[in-house]
N, C-alpha and C positions, 0 to 999 in steps of 0.2 A: 915452667912449673910442672911438677910431676902429677900424675893422676892421684897418687896417695896424698899429696899435699892438697889437691883440689877436694878430695873426699873428706879430709880432715877439716878443711875450712867449711865445707858444706854441713858436716855434722855439727860443728861449732855454731853455725848459723841456726840450724834446727834447734839446738839446745837453748840458744838465746830466745828464740821465738817461743819455745815450749815453756820457758821460765818467765815469760813476760806476764805482767799483771793483768793486761787486758785480754779478754776472751775474743777469739777471732777464728775464722776458718783456717788461717795459716797455723794457728796454735793447735787446733785439732789435728791437722795433718802432721805437724811436727811431732806431737806426742805419739801418734800411732806409728810413725816411721821409726822413732827412737825406741819404741817398745820392741821392735824387731831385733834390736842390738846393733851396735856400731858396725859390726862385720856384715850385717844383712840389710843395711839401709838401701844400697843399690838394688838388691833383690826386692825389697818392699816396693820401690817405685816401678821397677820393671813388671812385677806381678800385678800391681794396680793398673798399669797401662795396658797390659795384655788381657787381664781377666776382669777388672773392675770391681766395684764394691759388691756387685751381685754375687760374686764368688764366695762371700762371707769372710774374706780376709781382714776386713775392718771390723774388729770386735765390737766397737761402740755403735755400729750401724747395721746390725743384723736384724733386729726385731723392728716391726712397724712402730711400736711405741717409742723406740729410740730414734728412728728416723723422723718421726713427727716432732719430737722434742727438739731435735737438731734443726729441723726446718723452721720451727717457730722461733728458736733462739737466734738464728742467723737469717731470718726472713729477708730483710732489706738487702743484705749482701748477696743472697741467693738470687733474688729477683734481678739485681744489677747484673750478675754473671749471666743469667738467662737472657736478658735483654742484649747484652754485648754479643753473646753467642749467636742469637737470632739475627742481629744486624750483620755479623760477619758472614753468615751463611745465606742471608737474604730471604729467609722464610721462617715461619714459626717452628719452634721445636715440637717434634712429635712426642707426646707423653702417653705411652701405651697403657699405663696402669697407675696405681696409687700416686697421685700428684706429689704429695709431700715426700714420699719415699723416693720416687724417681728424681725429684729436684735436689733432695739431700745428697743422694749418691752423685748426681751430676756435679754439684757444687764441690763436694769433697774431691772428686777426680779432677775437676778443672783446676782447683786450687793446688793440688799436688802437681799437676802438669806444669803450672806456672812456676812453682817453687823449684821443680827439677830443672826446667829450662833456664832458670836464672842462676843456677849454681855456677 
């Protein structure tokens, strides 16, 4: 299977997630990735992995009010991801600043990582 075919299949998967009726962390990530354009989907995931949401590259998660809304909307999923992460590393997550902001970014980045690795 060629890389171009894999990328096409991944973009199709992102489109299906983005068009789904149910709101989810995956849908939020898919919409942001697709907003970069099909030719830049790989760049989106690479930049997110290298620079994170803190870089401002995720337009929907720049302002505190936006990260707080995101956190409140996906609270249960975010807490589940946090718990899974803490169990994997064997210690509590260090949260150096705004709890909702930090966990919203963490959840977005972790969801993107899982989507990317599953491609």
